[in-house]
C-alpha positions in Angstrom: -63.5 -6.0 17.7 -62.8 -9.4 18.9 -66.1 -9.2 20.7 -67.9 -11.3 17.9 -64.9 -13.6 17.1 -65.4 -17.1 18.4 -62.6 -19.3 20.0 -61.6 -21.9 17.3 -61.1 -24.4 20.2 -65.0 -24.8 20.8 -65.8 -28.3 19.5 -69.4 -28.0 19.1 -70.8 -25.1 17.2 -74.7 -24.4 15.9 -74.9 -22.8 12.5 -77.8 -21.4 10.7 -78.9 -21.3 7.0 -77.4 -17.9 6.8 -73.9 -19.6 7.4 -74.3 -21.9 4.2 -72.6 -22.8 2.4 -70.6 -24.2 5.5 -66.9 -24.3 5.8 -64.5 -24.7 8.7 -62.7 -22.6 9.8 -65.5 -20.2 9.8 -64.7 -16.4 9.3 -65.8 -15.8 12.7 -63.2 -17.8 14.3 -60.1 -16.2 15.9 -57.7 -18.3 14.1 -59.5 -18.5 10.7 -56.5 -19.7 9.0 -55.5 -22.5 11.4 -56.1 -25.5 8.8 -57.2 -25.4 5.1 -60.6 -24.2 4.6 -62.9 -27.2 3.9 -66.6 -27.1 2.9 -68.7 -29.4 5.0 -72.1 -30.8 3.5 -74.6 -30.3 6.3 -77.9 -29.7 4.5 -79.0 -33.2 4.2 -78.1 -34.5 7.6 -78.2 -31.3 9.9 -74.8 -32.2 11.1 -71.2 -31.9 9.7 -67.9 -32.9 11.4 -64.7 -31.3 10.3 -61.9 -33.8 9.0 -59.1 -31.4 10.2 -60.1 -30.2 13.7 -62.8 -32.7 14.6 -65.3 -29.6 15.2 -68.9 -30.9 15.3 -71.4 -28.3 13.5 -75.0 -28.6 13.9 -77.7 -26.6 11.7 -80.4 -24.9 13.7 -83.6 -26.4 13.0 -82.1 -29.7 11.5 -81.8 -30.8 7.8 -82.9 -28.4 5.2 -85.5 -30.0 2.7 -84.2 -28.4 -0.7 -80.4 -27.8 0.4 -78.7 -24.4 -0.3 -78.1 -23.5 -4.1 
């Protein structure tokens, strides 16, 4: 079932509100345990950068008005 897995070498990933709270690596990545999981604050700005691997995440539709609770 590797059809839905993403290559974790991709450096720009668009995510949706369904992916919140956002963490890297995401479960859908092939090597999901390639570095320690880190939660990324993306709700306020609509963008986040992983400090471990440099992957840039962009939230579909931009920043959320209320954030994820």
